[in-house]
N, C-alpha and C positions, 0 to 999 in steps of 0.2 A: 504495499501500500505505499500511495505517497501523501499519505495522513499520519497521525498519530497513529490510531488504533480502527478496529472495528467501529466505533463509535461515534467518532469522527468523521464531519460529514465536510468540510474544505476543502480537504487537498482529496484526491481521486485517486484512487489507485487502481494504473489500469496494468493488463497482462503484458509480460515484454514481447515484444513484436509487435504487437501492436504502434423659523427656529433661531439663525444665530442668534445672540444674549447678551449684553454688556455687563448683566451684574448677576448676580443669582436670585435675580427673581423668578425664576422656575419652583422654587425649595417649594414647600407646603405652606401656606401662612398659617400662622398662629400665635398664639401669645407670646409674649417678649418670657415672660418665667411662667415653670410651671407648678402645677401646686407639690407640696412637699408627697415624698412619700412617707407612706404608714412605717410608721418602727413598730406595729401591731405584732405586722405578717409571721409567722408561721415557718421553723425550720425550714430550708426546700432540700432537696433531695439534690444530692451528687453521688448516685450507684450507677447512671445510665451512659451510655457511649458518649467518649466525647466529639462535639460536635462544634463545627463553625457556625458562625451565625452572621447576619450585616443587620443592624437593626437602624429604621431610619427614622430623622427627627423631623418635627416642628420647628418655624421659630428660630431662634438663635443663639448666641451661646451659654447663657442661661440656661436655656432647656435643656441641652447638650448635658451640661453640668447636672443637672436633677436628674435627667431621664438617666447617666454613670450612675448615680448613686443605685437609682435600683437596678439597676443590670446585676449591680454588686449583692445585692440582696439576694435576687433574683439569682444568684446562686451564676453567674458567670461573670467572666476574668476579659475587662478590656483587653484588647491585644494593641488596636491604633482606632484612633478616632477622625477623622479626617471633618473636623470640623466647619472645612468653607463649602460641605457640602451636604453636611449632616449626616455625616451615615458614618457609622460606627460599627467595626470589624469586635465578634466579639466570641471568648471559648467558654462551651458549657458543658457541663455531666449533670445538669438539672433535666429530666428527662418532657417536665412542665415548662423549661424557659421559653420558648417560643410563646405559649398561648400565655404566659405570665405577661412579658415582656409587653404584649402586643396590648396589655388592656391599660397600660402604663401612660398617663397624660403626660403630652409629648411626643407619641410613639406613633410616626405614619404605618408603618409597613417594620417590620421584623418576620424571617425567615431563616433558616439550613442553609447555609450554601451547598450541602451534597448529603447523600442517604445512606453512607458509609463514615465509619467513626474514624477520627483523626491519628494516624499513623503514620510510623517509619515510612517512608515509601521508595519502591523499587523499581528500579531500573529493567526497559527491556530494548534487546539490541536491536537498535532500527537503521541498516541498513539503504543505500539509495535502490529505487525501486529497479530505477533504469541507470548506469555508470556508461556515462560514456566511456567507447572505445578507445583504446589507442589508435589501430584504425581509423576507426572517422574521426580524429583528431589529426589524424597527418591529412587523411584526403586534405578537409575544410581547412589546413594553414596555407594547404599547396594552391587553394583556390580564393582565399584571403586575397582582397587589391589591396591596394597601395595605403588606405582610407579604412580599413576593416581591422579590427581587432583576431586574432590570427582564427578565433572558432563564431565570428560574427557571422559565415556564410550556413551555417545549421540553427541559425535564432529568424526562421520563416515570421515570427509575430513581431520581430523589427518592425520591416515591412509593413505589417499588416497595417500595421496605425500609425504610417507614416515613419516614425522615430528615426530612419537613418538617415529623410531627408533634414529633419530639425535640428541633427548634428549636425549638419554641415551647415547651417546655421549659429546654433548655440547648443550649448551641455547641460544648461542651466547652470546655477548659482552655486558658490560653498556656502553660502551666507543662506541657502533655504536645508534645515531639517527634517529629514521624514524617518520617525519612529515605528520599529516594527514591531509592535504590539504581537506577539511568540510566542517557540519554545528556545530563542535564544540564536543571535549571533554569533559566526566565529569573526571574529574585528581582524583575523592573523592573517587573512586569509587573502593573496597575492591582490587579485582584482576586488576585496571591501576595505583592506585596510588604508588606501590611499584618500577613503571619503568617510571615515568612520568617526561620528561625535563622541565622542568617551564621555562628554560630559554630559550629553545626554541617554547617555546609557545606564541602567540597572536591573538588579534583578528582584519582580517583585512576587517571589516566587509562595511565601508565608503570608502575603497579604499585605505584608510593609516593605520598604522601599529599603536595601541590601547596593551600595555601591563598591564593595570593595573590589578593588582591580580584579577584573574578569568574570563577575559573577552574572554577567548577562551573558558568558558565553556558555552552548550547551555543553555537559558532560560528552566523557567517552563512547558512554551509553544512549544518552540520548538523541532526541530526534533534529535531523539535518536538516528539518519543515523553514526555519527561520532565517538560517543561512540563504537556503536556496531563494526566498521572496526576497531577502537582503540583495540581495544579484541581479533581482529579476529589475528592480528598482533602479541602482544608482553604482551596478560595478564601474570600474574607470572603464576609460575609452585610452589605455595605453599600450598597445600592441599585442597584446598575450590572451592568455584569455576570451571572456565573452563582454558584452558592452548592456549595459544597462537603457530602461529609455530616458532613464536622465545622470548621464555618467557624470556632470559635475557639482550634481547637490549633495549632500551629506545624509549617512544612513545614523542612526541608532537602536543597539538592540535593548526591547525591553521585555527583561525573560518572564513571563508570566503564566508561565505551565510547569503543571509539576513532574518530576522525571519520568512518570509514568504516563503524561500524556493528559492529564486534566488541566481545563480551566475553571478553575474556579472564581467565583464571582469577585475575593475580597482580592484578589491578585489581580483582575482584572479592572475592578475601580484602581487600588493604587498604580497600575499603570497605566491610564489615562490622567489621573492626575497628575503623575508625576510626570507625564509628557504636555498637562499645561502647563506645568512651572518651573516648567527648561527649555523654554523655546520652539518645541517642536511644532512647525508649520502642517505639518500632516498626516498621519496615522494612520496605519496598516493594520488592520484586520483580520487573517484569512484563520477562520475558527466560529463554533462557537460557545457558549457560555455556558459550561457543566451545571449539574449532571439533565437537564432536563433541553432537548431540542426545542420542545417551544413552551414559552411560560406564562401559563395563562393567571386570568384578571382574578378566577373566580378561587383560587389556591393563594393561601395566608403567604406560605414559601416560597414560592414562583414568585407570586405580585412583588414580593418584595428585594429580592434579586434582579426584577427589568426595572424596579424602582431608584436600585441602587446602578445599576450600572446606566438608567437613562441620566439620573442624574452629573452621572461622572461623564458622560460623554458631551453634557450640556455645558457643562463646568471646560472643559476641552474646549469645546469651538467658542465657550464666549470668553476665552483667553487667546484665539486666532486659530487653533486648531482644524482643519477638515481634515473628519476620520472618512475613510474609507472601508467598506468591507465586502465582503465574501457573500453572495447569495445565497450558497451551500449546491451540495453535490442528489439530489435524493432526484431528482425529476420530478418535481412536485411543481405543480400550478400556487405559487404562495398567495393570489388571489380566489381560489374556489371558496366554498361558501365552507365545507369542513374536508377539513385533513386526516387521515390515519399516522398518528406518531406511534411506531411501533417498539423503537430505540431508546424510548425512557420509561428512569433515569437510566442512565448508562453508567454509572459507577457500584449497581448493584443488581437488582433482578428489573430487565425492564421488560412492562406492559404492552397489551396494545391499546389506545385512546383517541379516539375520535375528537377533534379539538375543530376551534372557529378560529383560524388563520390572525381574522381581526382581532383576536380578541387574547390571543395563543402566542406570545411573540417568540422569534429565533431574536437574540440578542447576542453582540448588538447589531443586527446586522437591520433587523428591520426596528430600529429605536428611530424617531423622529427625528432626520436631520442630516443622519451617518444614510453616506453614500453606498448604495447596491450595487454588485456588478454583477451581473450575469459571466457564463462562459463563450465563446466563439473556439471552433478547432478550425485548421488551415485553410478550409472553403469558405472561412466566414461566415457560417450556419450554425444556430447554438449547438453546443456542446453537446452531444448524447444524455449526458449526468447532470446538468446545470440543473438546478431547479429556476422555475421564472413565473409573473405575473402582472399582468397591467396594472398599474401604477404602483409597483414596490420596485422592478427594475428600472433603474436611474440610469444607467449605460452598461455597454457591452466592453469585454475587451479577451486575446487571449486568454486562453484557461489550457488549450490542446485536445486534444479528442483520440481514439484510437485511427491507427492510422486507414486500418482497413475502412474506417468510415472517413475520416476528411487527413485526406496525406497531402502533404507541404511537395511545392513546387520542388525537384532539385538545386541546388545538389545539397540542400535541406532535407535530413533519413526519416528526421523519428516525427509523429503527429504532436507528441509530447511538446511540452518547455524545456530547457537546456538552462540552466543557471547552476551557481556555484554550492558546491558541496564541503563542509567543513573539512580541516588539513590540506587547504590548497584543493581537493575536488571539483569536477563537474558534473553532472547525471541530470536526464528528465525525468519532469512529472508532471501529472494532469490536474488539472480540479478548478473550480473556483479562487481555491489557493494561487491560485497563481495567476488568476482575469485580474483578482483586486489590485497585484503591485503594476498593473500595469496601467491600472487608471488611476493609484496615489505618484506612481512617476509622471504622469502626465496633468497632474493636478501642483504634483511638486515642479514643471515646466512653466506651470501659466503663475504657479507663484512669484518662481524664479524673471517673470518676463512684466509683471504687477506686485512688486514688494510691500506695497503698501494694500493692497486689497483684501478684502473683507473675507470671512469661511465663504461668507452668502456669492459673494462675486465669483472667487475662484468658481464655487458648485455650479453657479451661472453660467460662466465659459465652460466648464468642461461638459455639461450640456449641450449649450447653445453650436459645439465647434462639433461635437460627436455628429460623423460620418450618417449621415439616415441611412437603416436595416427597412428594410420592408417584413410583413411577414413571411414566412416560411409555411406553408400551408399546402398539400398536406405536408406533413411533415413525419415522414420515414425511414428516418437517420440509419434504420440497420437493414434495408433495402425487405422487408419482409414478407411487404403488403397491409401491413399495421400500421394506424396511423399514433406514433409514440408522446403526442404533445399538440395542442392547440394553440398557437396562436392568438391571442387576441390584439385589434387595434389598429390603427393607420400607419402608413412611411414611418409619421415622424414621433409617434407614440406608442411603443407596443407592448406585450406582455414578457416576448423574447429578448428584447436587444433594448427595451426602455429609451431612449432617445436618440440611441444611437451608437454604432463604435467610436469610442474613443481616438482623435484627431490629435498626433503628437506635435506637428507640422503647424498646426492653425494655433495649436498654441503660445508657439514660440512666433507666430507673424502679428495677428489680432494685439 
């Protein structure tokens, strides 16, 4: 798999051989102070499994202070409080903690971020799904023109969005940073080291920022996903290796996944807040927040997770960041009246449930204000796996597909996306995880061209400059005579491609 495990749906495993805010006005209204906590409460149980929670508060600092006291009385320990957005991360072994704290005045919502107990994490050996062969590398190098990096002939995705032509005008500004909120980035890679922003890099794995040197890197047995994403955005144009969409901008690593590949709410919130406060201009989010593929408003735990991530994304946007996210790889119509979720919760025992995607959100991709990106293949058609939905998809970008479905033109030989891997390597991956960083790279080029542009303007230009793509109907990507998905909408806005495929050349011309 090109993603972290069977439950991860942002990066696709393919077989080998194939809103803007200016302040914290988004916080729920509340009194400036909360009522005193009842000191006569009975002793709380502490014999349950140790779980992590997010507690979202109303009002200001005095309310947060009061809620913290209530958390302690309810058997919780504050790990970190993000007072900027009214989100408190808590650990507790009180089985009734969530129900108890939700009754406290000043608490807007609260819920467990996982369904399994906190424990020491195990690691899984994750390798590149399709590593670049020495034969392919040698052939590509022989075909590279003077103005191309050695492996660029294999990158069909760059001309698909006119990035190769954009590079003739500009590579982007080193004053622009794209934060890769993901599994970690190997900044020692020769194609990433020249553009790496150490000051904007961190590990948020435990829900708190760890700024130790190299904390943002994936461990030796952890996923290469974030490093691949980073290369697509900003691999240096230095004569060797590959070329990123915006090879002149900076990229930072904001590590938020556990060693076993889970992206929990407390880490994701930490990642967005870190990006907001460290000058990140664009964030890329090629994941969904575990353990729920969709987070439903009528479930108190899931609602709390969605609330916390929403607050964090809006805070980042309020600080100037454009948030870009992958649409997912389940070939689902996210605008349908109902969907069946078969994978949640993915950290214990999943079960089937029918959900309304308007009430149950995939976060962060369906959070209001986040740019949602679907994937295309080498023939510029919706990738076989990509989620879609009229009014949900904002733009499309290359994510790759099976070569049998969408084969690239020579000299490229693989229908997936080639990018960087830890340890100085290169390999192919496919998924909306690969599409999102293409869009993030184009957003970085727009920000380079318009350094004072607001997130709203960058997002507007990203959509306005996109190359409109008509619906693909009937859509029978595997040619078996059965329609695989139905596209709704017109040429300028539809469920498969949104406003169209992102355009790097227009990004540097407009």
